[in-house]
Structures are given as structure tokens and as C-alpha cells.
C-alpha positions as a Markdown table, in Angstrom:
| # | Residue | x | y | z |
|---|---|---|---|---|
| 1 | Met | -17.5 | 22.5 | 44.2 |
| 2 | Ala | -16.0 | 19.2 | 42.9 |
| 3 | Ala | -17.8 | 17.7 | 40.0 |
| 4 | Ser | -18.5 | 14.0 | 40.2 |
| 5 | Pro | -17.3 | 12.0 | 37.1 |
| 6 | Pro | -20.0 | 11.1 | 34.6 |
| 7 | Thr | -21.5 | 7.6 | 35.0 |
| 8 | Gly | -21.4 | 7.0 | 31.2 |
| 9 | Gly | -17.8 | 5.8 | 31.1 |
| 10 | Ala | -16.1 | 8.8 | 29.4 |
| 11 | Met | -14.9 | 11.7 | 31.7 |
| 12 | Thr | -15.4 | 15.2 | 30.6 |
| 13 | Glu | -12.0 | 16.9 | 30.6 |
| 14 | Val | -11.6 | 20.1 | 32.6 |
| 15 | Thr | -8.6 | 22.1 | 31.9 |
| 16 | Thr | -6.5 | 23.6 | 34.6 |
| 17 | Thr | -7.1 | 27.2 | 33.4 |
| 18 | Glu | -10.9 | 26.6 | 33.8 |
| 19 | Leu | -10.3 | 25.2 | 37.3 |
| 20 | Asp | -8.1 | 28.2 | 38.3 |
| 21 | Gln | -10.7 | 30.6 | 36.9 |
| 22 | Ala | -13.5 | 29.0 | 39.0 |
| 23 | Lys | -11.3 | 29.2 | 42.1 |
| 24 | Ala | -10.5 | 32.8 | 41.5 |
| 25 | Asp | -14.2 | 33.6 | 40.9 |
| 26 | Leu | -15.1 | 31.9 | 44.2 |
| 27 | His | -12.4 | 33.8 | 46.0 |
| 28 | Ala | -13.6 | 37.0 | 44.4 |
| 29 | Gly | -17.1 | 36.3 | 45.6 |
| 30 | Lys | -16.0 | 35.7 | 49.2 |
| 31 | Thr | -14.0 | 38.8 | 49.1 |
| 32 | Leu | -16.9 | 40.8 | 47.8 |
| 33 | Leu | -19.1 | 39.5 | 50.6 |
| 34 | Gln | -16.5 | 40.2 | 53.2 |
| 35 | Arg | -16.1 | 43.8 | 51.8 |
| 36 | Phe | -19.8 | 44.2 | 51.8 |
| 37 | Glu | -20.0 | 43.2 | 55.5 |
| 38 | Glu | -17.2 | 45.5 | 56.4 |
| 39 | Gly | -18.6 | 48.4 | 54.3 |
| 40 | Lys | -22.2 | 47.8 | 55.8 |
| 41 | Lys | -21.1 | 49.0 | 59.1 |
| 42 | Lys | -19.6 | 52.3 | 57.7 |
| 43 | Leu | -22.2 | 53.1 | 55.1 |
| 44 | Arg | -25.6 | 54.8 | 55.3 |
| 45 | Pro | -28.6 | 52.5 | 55.1 |
| 46 | Glu | -29.5 | 53.7 | 51.5 |
| 47 | Val | -26.2 | 52.7 | 50.2 |
| 48 | Ala | -26.4 | 49.4 | 52.1 |
| 49 | Glu | -29.7 | 48.8 | 50.5 |
| 50 | Ala | -28.2 | 49.4 | 47.0 |
| 51 | Gly | -25.4 | 47.1 | 47.8 |
| 52 | Ile | -27.8 | 44.4 | 48.8 |
| 53 | Val | -29.6 | 44.7 | 45.5 |
| 54 | Val | -26.3 | 44.4 | 43.6 |
| 55 | Leu | -25.4 | 41.4 | 45.7 |
| 56 | Asp | -28.7 | 39.8 | 45.1 |
| 57 | Ala | -28.4 | 40.3 | 41.4 |
| 58 | Leu | -24.8 | 38.8 | 41.5 |
| 59 | Ile | -26.0 | 35.8 | 43.6 |
| 60 | Leu | -29.0 | 35.3 | 41.2 |
| 61 | Arg | -26.6 | 35.4 | 38.2 |
| 62 | Leu | -24.3 | 32.9 | 39.8 |
| 63 | Lys | -27.2 | 30.6 | 40.7 |
| 64 | Asn | -28.5 | 30.8 | 37.1 |
| 65 | Phe | -24.9 | 30.1 | 35.8 |
| 66 | Arg | -24.6 | 27.1 | 38.2 |
| 67 | Ala | -28.0 | 25.8 | 37.2 |
| 68 | Gly | -27.0 | 26.1 | 33.5 |
| 69 | Leu | -23.8 | 24.3 | 34.1 |
| 70 | Lys | -25.6 | 21.6 | 36.1 |
| 71 | Lys | -28.2 | 21.2 | 33.3 |
| 72 | Thr | -25.4 | 21.0 | 30.7 |
| 73 | Ile | -23.6 | 18.3 | 32.8 |
| 74 | Glu | -26.8 | 16.3 | 33.1 |
| 75 | Asp | -27.4 | 16.6 | 29.3 |
| 76 | Arg | -23.9 | 15.5 | 28.6 |
| 77 | Arg | -24.2 | 12.5 | 30.9 |
| 78 | Gln | -27.5 | 11.6 | 29.2 |
| 79 | Glu | -25.7 | 11.8 | 25.8 |
| 80 | Ile | -22.9 | 9.7 | 27.1 |
| 81 | Asn | -25.4 | 7.1 | 28.4 |
| 82 | Asp | -27.2 | 7.1 | 25.0 |
| 83 | Leu | -23.9 | 6.7 | 23.2 |
| 84 | Asp | -22.9 | 3.8 | 25.4 |
| 85 | Lys | -26.2 | 2.1 | 24.7 |
| 86 | Gln | -25.7 | 2.6 | 20.9 |
| 87 | Ile | -22.1 | 1.3 | 21.2 |
| 88 | Ala | -23.4 | -1.8 | 23.2 |
| 89 | Thr | -26.1 | -2.3 | 20.4 |
| 90 | Val | -23.5 | -2.0 | 17.6 |
| 91 | Ala | -20.6 | -3.8 | 19.2 |
| 92 | Pro | -21.7 | -7.4 | 18.4 |
| 93 | Ser | -22.2 | -6.5 | 14.7 |
| 94 | Tyr | -18.9 | -4.5 | 14.6 |
| 95 | Asn | -17.0 | -7.4 | 16.1 |
| 96 | Lys | -18.5 | -9.8 | 13.5 |
| 97 | Val | -17.6 | -7.3 | 10.7 |
| 98 | Lys | -14.2 | -6.8 | 12.1 |
| 99 | Arg | -13.5 | -10.6 | 12.2 |
| 100 | Met | -14.7 | -10.9 | 8.6 |
| 101 | His | -12.6 | -7.8 | 7.6 |
| 102 | Asp | -9.5 | -9.4 | 9.3 |
| 103 | Ala | -10.1 | -12.7 | 7.5 |
| 104 | His | -10.4 | -10.9 | 4.2 |
| 105 | Val | -7.3 | -8.9 | 4.9 |
| 106 | Glu | -5.4 | -12.1 | 5.7 |
| 107 | Glu | -6.7 | -13.7 | 2.5 |
| 108 | Arg | -5.7 | -10.7 | 0.5 |
| 109 | Asp | -2.3 | -10.7 | 1.9 |
| 110 | Arg | -1.9 | -14.4 | 1.2 |
| 111 | Leu | -3.0 | -13.9 | -2.4 |
| 112 | Val | -0.8 | -10.9 | -2.9 |
| 113 | Lys | 2.2 | -12.9 | -1.7 |
| 114 | Glu | 1.2 | -15.9 | -4.0 |
| 115 | Val | 0.9 | -13.6 | -7.0 |
| 116 | Ala | 4.3 | -12.0 | -6.2 |
| 117 | Glu | 5.8 | -15.5 | -6.0 |
| 118 | Leu | 4.1 | -16.6 | -9.3 |
| 119 | Thr | 5.2 | -13.4 | -11.0 |
| 120 | Ser | 8.8 | -14.0 | -10.0 |
| 121 | Val | 8.6 | -17.6 | -11.4 |
| 122 | Ile | 7.1 | -16.3 | -14.6 |
| 123 | Glu | 9.8 | -13.6 | -14.9 |
| 124 | Met | 12.6 | -16.2 | -14.2 |
| 125 | Asn | 11.0 | -18.5 | -16.9 |
| 126 | Ser | 10.7 | -15.6 | -19.3 |
| 127 | Lys | 14.4 | -14.8 | -18.9 |
| 128 | Ala | 15.3 | -18.4 | -19.3 |
| 129 | Ala | 13.1 | -18.8 | -22.4 |
| 130 | Ala | 14.6 | -15.5 | -23.9 |
| 131 | Glu | 18.1 | -16.8 | -23.2 |
| 132 | Leu | 17.3 | -20.2 | -24.8 |
| 133 | Leu | 15.7 | -18.5 | -27.8 |
| 134 | Tyr | 18.8 | -16.4 | -28.2 |
| 135 | Lys | 21.0 | -19.4 | -28.1 |
| 136 | Ala | 18.8 | -21.3 | -30.5 |
| 137 | Asn | 18.7 | -18.5 | -32.9 |
| 138 | Arg | 22.6 | -18.3 | -32.8 |
| 139 | Ala | 22.8 | -22.1 | -33.2 |
| 140 | His | 20.3 | -22.0 | -36.1 |
| 141 | Gly | 22.3 | -19.2 | -37.8 |
| 142 | Thr | 25.5 | -21.2 | -37.3 |
| 143 | Ile | 23.9 | -24.3 | -38.7 |
| 144 | Arg | 22.5 | -22.5 | -41.7 |
| 145 | Thr | 25.8 | -20.8 | -42.4 |
| 146 | His | 27.5 | -24.2 | -42.2 |
| 147 | Met | 24.9 | -25.9 | -44.4 |
| 148 | Ala | 25.2 | -23.1 | -47.0 |
| 149 | Ser | 29.0 | -23.4 | -46.9 |
| 150 | Ser | 28.8 | -27.2 | -47.3 |
| 151 | Leu | 26.3 | -26.9 | -50.2 |
| 152 | Ala | 28.6 | -24.4 | -51.9 |
| 153 | Asp | 31.5 | -26.8 | -51.4 |
| 154 | Val | 29.5 | -29.6 | -52.9 |
| 155 | Asn | 28.4 | -27.5 | -55.9 |
| 156 | Arg | 32.0 | -26.4 | -56.4 |
| 157 | Gly | 33.6 | -29.7 | -55.8 |
| 158 | Tyr | 36.2 | -28.3 | -53.5 |
| 159 | Thr | 36.5 | -26.5 | -50.1 |
| 160 | Val | 37.2 | -22.9 | -49.5 |
| 161 | Thr | 40.8 | -23.6 | -49.1 |
| 162 | Gly | 40.9 | -25.4 | -52.5 |
| 163 | Ala | 41.2 | -28.9 | -51.3 |
| 164 | Pro | 39.0 | -31.5 | -53.1 |
| 165 | Leu | 36.0 | -32.9 | -51.2 |
| 166 | Pro | 36.4 | -36.4 | -49.9 |
| 167 | Gly | 35.5 | -38.9 | -52.7 |
| 168 | Arg | 36.2 | -36.3 | -55.4 |
| 169 | Glu | 39.9 | -36.2 | -55.5 |
| 170 | Thr | 39.9 | -35.7 | -59.2 |
| 171 | Asn | 38.5 | -32.6 | -60.8 |
| 172 | Leu | 35.3 | -33.6 | -62.5 |
| 173 | Leu | 35.5 | -30.6 | -64.8 |
| 174 | Arg | 38.8 | -31.9 | -66.4 |
| 175 | Lys | 38.1 | -35.7 | -66.3 |
| 176 | Pro | 34.4 | -36.7 | -66.3 |
| 177 | Val | 33.3 | -39.8 | -64.5 |
| 178 | Lys | 32.3 | -42.7 | -66.6 |
| 179 | Ser | 28.9 | -44.0 | -65.7 |
| 180 | Ala | 28.0 | -47.6 | -65.8 |
| 181 | Asn | 25.3 | -47.1 | -68.5 |
| 182 | Thr | 27.7 | -45.4 | -70.9 |
| 183 | Arg | 29.5 | -47.6 | -73.3 |
| 184 | Val | 33.0 | -46.5 | -74.4 |
| 185 | Pro | 33.5 | -46.9 | -78.1 |
| 186 | Pro | 36.4 | -49.1 | -79.1 |
| 187 | Pro | 39.5 | -47.3 | -80.1 |
| 188 | Leu | 39.9 | -46.4 | -83.7 |
| 189 | Pro | 42.5 | -48.4 | -85.7 |
| 190 | Arg | 45.7 | -46.6 | -86.6 |
| 191 | Lys | 46.7 | -46.4 | -90.0 |
| 192 | Phe | 50.3 | -47.0 | -90.8 |
| 193 | Gly | 51.6 | -45.9 | -93.7 |
């Protein structure tokens, strides 16, 4: 007995072991009938009647089993049709949501890329600013050291090496500078005598 494929779109999958088992059962049933026919000629009528009862019971069980399988197949086909209808109902909404989702994913990817680019720019600027700050601090320290040294030179009147500062060739501690406001007294007369 070949099963027709379901009309709902999805095929039920029958394994090869199930198919082989069904063929073996069918063959066993034919063999049983053949054996019964052969045995009927040799047996007494009472035994033949008992065999007929057993065969009737077997045939009834097989018919019930087949009817159950047929009912299950019909139920599965109905479920498949119902699911196909539900899918057809949901498909337009799903497609709309899918398009929106895809648009949001693209926007997210674009924003992630933009944030990554901006982060790299900020990191480069931070490194450049840190380098400039380091150089500025070093320059400031050098300038302060030079200014402190120059101020010390001005206060001392000579450089670290001992040379007088420009414009101060004479040591002010030994020979003071005369200011314009100071009047120099006339020299005292010498007494001879």
C-alpha cells in the first residue's frame, strides 16, 4: 500500500526500517494465508474452524490497525493544512517585521561602525594631547629652570662659570655705582707741613 503525499505541503517522513517492516508483515500475512489454505486440506473441520477464527481475529486487528493509521494520516494532513493557513495568515506580518528588523540591524551596524571610528579618533587625539602635554611640561620645566638660573645669575652678578653678566663687568660689591642723584663731596685739602 503506497501512501499518497500529504496535500498540506510538508511530507511525512517514513524511514526505510518502517517500510521494510511493513513489507515483511505483508509477506508474513500472505504466507499465513497460504499455509492456512494448504493446511485446510489436511486438517479436520474443527481445527479448520479454529484456524478461521484466528485468521478472522488477525484480519480484524489488521483492519483496525490500518484504520487507525488512516485516521492518524488524515489528522496529520488536517494539522498540516491548519498550520499552512496560520503561516499564510502570519506571513505578511512576519515579512513586515522582518524588513523592520533588517533595517534596524543595518542601522545598528552603521552606528557601531561610526562609534568605532569616533572612538579611534578620540584615542588618537588623546594620545596626541598626552604627548603634547608631556612636551609642554618638559618645556615648562626647562624654562623654569633657565629662569631660576638667570634670576640667580642676576642676583649674584655673575654666571655659574664666574664670568660677569653683560653690563656688569665690574664687581658691584667692590666698587659701587654712582647714581646721578648722589653728590660726591669735594676732596679734602691736604695739609703740608
